[in-house]
C-alpha positions in Angstrom: 0.0 -0.4 0.1 1.2 3.4 -1.0 1.8 5.6 2.2 -0.7 8.4 0.0 -3.2 5.6 0.4 -2.2 4.1 3.6 -3.1 7.8 5.6 -6.7 7.9 3.8 -8.1 4.3 4.3 -6.3 5.5 8.4 -8.5 8.7 7.8 -11.6 6.9 7.4 -11.4 4.6 10.1 -12.8 4.9 14.2 -11.9 1.8 15.2 -13.4 0.4 19.0 -11.2 -1.1 21.2 -11.7 -3.9 24.5 -11.7 -2.2 27.6 -11.5 0.7 29.8 -7.9 1.2 28.8 -6.1 2.8 25.8 -4.4 0.0 24.0 -1.0 0.8 23.0 -2.2 -0.8 19.4 -5.1 2.2 19.0 -1.4 4.4 20.4 0.6 2.6 17.2 -2.3 3.1 15.0 -2.5 7.5 16.2 1.0 7.0 15.0 0.8 5.7 11.2 -1.9 8.3 10.6 -5.4 7.3 12.8 -7.0 10.8 13.6 -10.4 8.4 15.2 -11.3 6.0 18.4 -15.2 5.3 19.4 -15.9 4.4 22.3 -18.5 1.7 23.1 -20.4 0.1 26.8 -17.6 -1.9 26.9 -15.6 0.8 27.6 -17.2 2.5 30.5 -17.2 1.6 33.7 -18.3 4.7 35.0 -18.3 8.3 35.5 -14.9 9.3 36.7 -13.5 6.0 34.7 -15.2 7.5 31.4 -13.6 10.7 32.2 -9.8 8.8 32.7 -10.0 7.0 30.3 -11.5 10.4 27.5 -8.5 12.1 29.2 -5.9 9.4 28.7 -7.4 9.4 24.7 -6.7 12.7 24.5 -3.3 13.0 26.1 -2.2 9.8 23.6 -3.9 10.5 20.9 -3.6 13.8 20.3 -6.2 15.3 18.4 -8.1 13.1 17.3 -11.9 13.1 17.0 -13.7 11.3 20.2 -16.9 9.0 18.1 -20.0 7.0 20.3 -23.6 6.9 20.0 -25.2 8.4 22.8 -28.5 8.7 22.1 -29.9 9.4 25.4 -32.6 6.2 26.7 -32.3 1.9 25.8 -29.0 3.8 23.5 -26.3 4.9 26.2 -23.0 4.7 26.5 -21.4 7.1 28.6 -24.3 5.8 31.2 -23.6 1.5 29.8 -23.2 0.2 33.6 -26.2 2.0 35.1 -28.8 3.7 32.4 -29.4 6.4 30.2 -30.7 9.5 32.9 -32.2 11.3 30.0 -35.2 9.3 27.4 -34.4 8.0 24.1 -35.5 8.8 21.0 -38.9 7.5 20.5 -40.1 9.1 24.3 -39.0 11.9 23.0 -40.9 12.2 19.7 -44.9 10.9 21.1 -44.5 13.3 23.9 -44.2 15.8 20.5 -42.6 18.4 23.2 -40.0 20.5 21.4 -38.9 22.3 24.6 -38.4 19.2 26.3 -36.7 17.3 23.0 -34.0 20.9 23.3 -33.5 19.9 26.8 -32.4 17.0 26.6 -30.1 17.5 23.6 -28.4 20.2 25.3 -28.0 17.9 28.0 -26.7 14.6 26.1 -24.4 17.3 24.2 -23.6 19.3 26.8 -21.9 15.7 28.3 -20.4 14.9 25.5 -18.9 18.2 25.4 -17.4 18.4 29.1 -16.0 14.3 28.2 -14.0 15.9 25.8 -16.4 13.6 22.9 -16.2 15.2 19.5 -19.3 13.5 17.2 -22.2 11.7 19.0 -23.4 9.2 16.1 -26.7 8.8 17.0 -30.1 9.5 14.2 -31.1 13.1 13.3 -33.8 11.4 11.4 -35.5 8.1 12.6 -38.0 6.3 11.5 -40.1 3.8 12.9 -41.6 1.6 10.6 
């Protein structure tokens, strides 16, 4: 693989990892051009554990984009061990209350920002079919 192709591929990947500590292979991949990493429920033990993990990721992978799928309700990664403190999208849709929806979104967004997570993979339009 050419160096340019390797860099392009590394820039498009967003791997997850097992456990609650930053693995050495992820640090090496970042050194080879990986620019993003995705967190999953298995990476989260508790609020302070998540804070430490995100701090460690930012220190060991400078400039990397941290991503997570955090929707609230049943689809939570940040609160995986205990469950989300916010309602999910289906409930918000049934409530049909823009003020409440905006408040929940702001709460989740604020929490993501506090942890240094720059990308939420939550849907912007969900259809219950």
